[in-house]
N, C-alpha and C positions, 0 to 999 in steps of 0.2 A: 610494359610500363606506360603511364601516360603522362603526356608534357605539353606546354606551351610556352611562350614567352611571358615574363612578368612585365610589372609595369616599369620597374625600374630598367630592365633589358630593353624595352621599348623606347624609353626615354634616351637610354645611352645610345640607340641607334639614329634615333632622331636628331641628337646633339651631333655625333660624328659626323653624319651626312651633311648637316648645316655645315659644318667648319670645314669638310672637305670642299664644298660649293664655294666656299669662300677663298679658299687657300690653295686647293688642287682643280682649279678651274681647266677646262680642256686646254684654253691658250697656254696657261702656265704649264701643263705638264708637257704639252708639245715643245717649248721652250727649254725644258730640263732635259727630254729625249735629243732635240737636236744637239744640246751641249754634251750630251753623254757623261752629265753630273748632276745626278739627284740630290746633292749635299745640302743646297736649301730647304729642299723639303725634310730631307731626314734630319735637318737641326732643329726646326721648327716644331716636327713632328715630335722629337724627343724632349724639347724645352717645355713644351705646353702638355707633356703628361701623358699623350695617347699611346706613345710607345710602350708603356709599360702596362697598360689597361689589361687585364683577362690574366696576368700572369699573378701567382701567391705572393704574398708580402715577403714571405721568408726567402724567395728566389729575386727579391729584387724589385717585385712589380707592385702593382697599387692594388691587388686583389681583384676577384674574378675567376673564370675559369675559360672552359672552352668554348663554352654558349657565347660568352662576350668575345672572345678571340674569333669564333666564326662570323658575328656579326661584325666586327671590324674588319675582319676580311672580305665580306659580302662587300662593304663599302669602299674599300680600297679596289676592287675588282671594277664595281661600279663607276668609279671616277678614273679608272687606269692609272692611277696613281703609282709611283715608283715602290715597291714593296718588298724587294730582296731582303734587305737588311733586317726589315722588321721580322718577317717570317722566319729567316734565318735563326735570330736571335732568340725568338719565342720557342722554336724546336730545341734550342741548345740550354735554354733557361733549367730545366729539370737535371741536367748533368751536373749543375753549378752547385747543387744545393748544399753542399759541404763548403763553399767558398762564397758566402753570401754578399762579400764586397765585391768579387769578381762581378757575380750576376747584376748586383746594383750598376756596377759600370757599364755592362753592357747593355742593359735597357733603360738608364736613366743618362749615361754620361755621352752616349755616342759612339763610345769604343767597342765596337761591335764583335763578340766572340760567336764563331759559329763551329757546326759539327763538319769536320773534313770527311764527309759523306757524299757520294756522287748523288745528284737529283736525277740522274738518268732512269733510275728504278725505286722501286720502296725502300725505304731507308734500311730496312732489315733484311734487305735481300743478298747482301754482300756485294762485292764488285771485283774488278778486275786485280789481280795481286801486282805489287810493285810499289815504289815510292811514291807514285804520283798519282793523285787522285782527280780523275777529271770531273768537270760538269760540276763543280760544289757550289751551290748556291750562295750568292754574295760572297764568293771567295776574295773577288776584288775591292770588296767594302769593308772585310773584316781586318781588325787587328790583332788575333787571338784566334787560334784553331784548336777545338778538341779531336784527339785523334784516339780511336779505338784500338786498343791492344789485347786481345783476345777478351777477357771479361773487365778489364781495367778502362779508364779514361785517364788520358795525359793531355796535358796542355803544352802547346807548342807554338813557336814562331813558324812561319812557312816563306817560301817564293811562290808568287801565283802569277799564271800568264792568262790574261782575260780572253773568254771566249766571245764571239760576236752572236748575239741572237736576233732573229726578226723580229722578235718582241722586245723593244729597247727598255720596256718599262721594268723588266727584271734584268738581272746579269749573273754570269755563272764565270769561272774560272779554273783552269787545272792547277791545283795546289800541291807543292811538294814540301811536307813537313821537314823542318830543321832537325837537328841529331840533338839540341837541347831541349830535354821535356821535364815536365814537373807532373807528378801522379796526382789526379785529383780523386780518383776512386780506385779502389783497391778490387773491388768485385761489384757486380750488378749493373754492369754497361750494356749487356744483351737483353735483359727483360726492359730496361729503360728504353733502349732503342726500338724494342717491338712496339713499345706503348709510343714513341716518337712517330714510329712509321704510320699507325692510326691516325695521330693528331694532324700530321702532314696530309693524309687522303682527305680529312673532313675539311681541313683549311683551305686546301687547293679547290676542293668541290665548292665552298663558300665562295670563293672568290670568282669561279666560273659561275656561279649563280649570279652574281652581282654583274657582272659584264653582260651576261645573257638578258638581264631585266634591262638595262641601258641597251643595248642592241634591239630589243623590242621596241622601246621607246622610239628608239631612231626612226626605226622602220616604218612606224604607225604613222609618226611626224611627217617623215619625207613623203609617204603615199597621200597624204592631205594635201601636199604642195606640188608634185609632179601632175600636170596634166599630159593624157594623150587622147586622142580623138574627141577632144572637147570635153573630158572629162577627169576628174581626180583619179589617178591610178587605184586610189584606196577604195573606188565604188565599184573595181572589177572583182567579179567574184573569186577568182584564182588569188587574189592579193588578200582578200577577207579571209579565205581558208587558209592561208599562208600565216597570216597574223594570228588567227585561232589557234591553229597547230603551237606557234611559239608561246602563246599565252598558258597553253595546257602545259607544256614542258616547263616553262618558267615556276609556275604554282606547285606543280609536283615535286620540282627539283627542290623549290622552298622547304616544305615538308620535309623531305629525305634528308637535308642538311641539316636543318634544326635538330631534328631527332637523333641522327647519327651523333652530333656534338654531345647531346645530354646523356646519351648511351655511353660514348667513349669516357666523359667526366665522371659518369657514375659508375664504371666499371662493372656496367651490365655484361652478363655471360655472354650475350651475343653481340657485345660490341665491335668484335672483328667483323662479322657479320654486315653491320648497320655501317662501318665504315669503308668497307670494300664496296656495298651497294652505292654509297654516295658517290664514291671516286669514281667508278666506273660509268654509274648511270648519269650523273650530272656533267660529268665532262664529256662525255658522248653528246647529250642534250644541246648544253652550250655550242659545240661544234656544229651541230645541225642547225642550231637559230644562228649561228655566224653567218654560215652557207646561204640561209634563207633570206637573212636582213641583206646580206649583199648584192643577192639576186634582185630583191625589192629596189635597191639603190641604183643597180645597175654599175657600169665601170667607175662611176664617179666616187663609190663606196669605198674603193681600196686607193684612193689617192691621198697623200699626204696630207693635202689641205683638209680632208674630211674626217670628222671624229670617228668614223665608223671604223676605220682601218685600225684606229688604236686596241677596239675592244675585240675587233676580229683576230688579230694576232695573240692577243692575250687569252682568248679561248682556245686557238689553236695550241698554242704552248702549254697550259693548264691540262689540257687532255693528256699531254705525254709526261708533263712534271710527275715526277715520284712514281711512274709507271703509268703506262696507258690502260684502256678498257680490257684488253685481253689479259694483262696482267692482274688485274684485280678481278675479272670475271673466274679467272681460274683460281684463285684464292677463295672466291664464293663456292664454286663447285667441290673445291675441296673439303670447305667446312659444312657445306649442306649434306644431310644423308639421302643422296639422290636413288641410291640403290640399298634396298634393304638388306640388313646384314644377315649372312646365312646362319 
């Protein structure tokens, strides 16, 4: 398949980036993270309609698809804006297709509904048995939870115990569903969960792309400002090579993320391959870029007062969120015909 961004998609990305620069600047983000309460951002995000972009109208959204969601994830990563509730809600939206009012409430009203599935591994990989589900993305932000029972989907209230993350721009909680449940879907949950796993892989990769791009910009800017031996460190060959390597990885990641988003959205026969490649390769590349950018900045880059630490921590979490590169590379190996059939 051949694919590129449409003019409308480029305009959407440009408009959303401008909105985030205005309402989610670094000092504002740091304030929300220090307070441990992203509610002011989430409220504005919902009220101004951005929260529902990229989700089908029948699921309570404003239209668009996975490419638009990937563009939004990229910009959220680029600004380090709080995004756990958004990502968890858009992953849960397809499970609410039979109850459009509930889907609309989740995406437009701010009463978030999320999947009670651990974010510590791919969504369709299963998890530890027991009543409590650990590391549920946005578990502390949600009002309702979707519980998978075999091939069914149940709606439940739950008790949550928040977990602390080094990256404060996202949140997780251990979730224990209550006994009172309502059946939303009698069958089809497993197939929806497999598709949700691919969507999650693409969107986390897109978030990593945005964070990586921002870290490259910060590293280049700082290399022009800091002087050693009477010259800007950006003039040193080693720093130039590091910046060039980061740029190559960012541009390669961009092509991979956009293509994977279009492939999964179109139901391409190799969509699982494309999503796995994006999650494994882009997450690992963003982590390498984080390490390189921190090296350029020196010790100042990890201090709370410097913006780099926001994106450094975000890239580190993204590389493990919904499964690390080892997990997705194993999936690639299982899908590819590496050994000829006997």
